[in-house]
C-alpha positions, -999 to +999 in steps of 0.1 A: -076-015-083-066+010-107-091+014-135-077-011-167-049-022-144-050-061-147-029-088-127-037-113-155-002-124-158+009-125-124+015-159-105+004-148-076-014-115-061-013-106-025-036-086-015-052-066+019-057-034+030-045-010+057-052+023+075-034+051+082-048+063+116-056+105+120-029+125+127-001+103+118+017+101+078+028+056+076+010+026+086+033-008+093+021-033+073+026-070+080+027-088+041+035-117+056+053-136+022+087-145+042+108-125+015+112-092+006+092-080-023+107-057-048+089-022-043+084-024-088+060-055-075+032-028-053+002-016-060-016+011-034-050+026-043-060+049-016-097+044-003-106+083-006-096+113-026-060+121-013-066+156-020-034+157-037-012+144-013+016+118-019+012+081-010+038+054-013+052+022-003+088+022+012+104+004+042+103-032+028+112-059+043+107-096+044+077-092+070+062-056+063+064-025+044+055+008+052+026+031+039+032+066+033+011+100+027+026+134+021+008+152+050-013+143+076-052+137+070-080+149+094-093+116+093-086+082+088-070+073+051-077+036+047-053+017+013-050-014-005-028-029-014-019-053-040+015-075-042+029-092-071+043-123-064 
């Protein structure tokens, strides 16, 4: 979790991880919430240095969302995600 970030006022937080595989720029993640969370409720964190690239969430539905990278990597990139419910 990003330093100084707290979920102390959240009623529930859905946490997981996802991997953008080598040669890809996104991964589709099944969140299992059963409703479409607002984009402002997402926190993602790369588990390695992103080398100046940008990561973001989009294509949010009642069952899944995408984690995207601004360019491909030569290795797998693992992200941790938190959705404040």
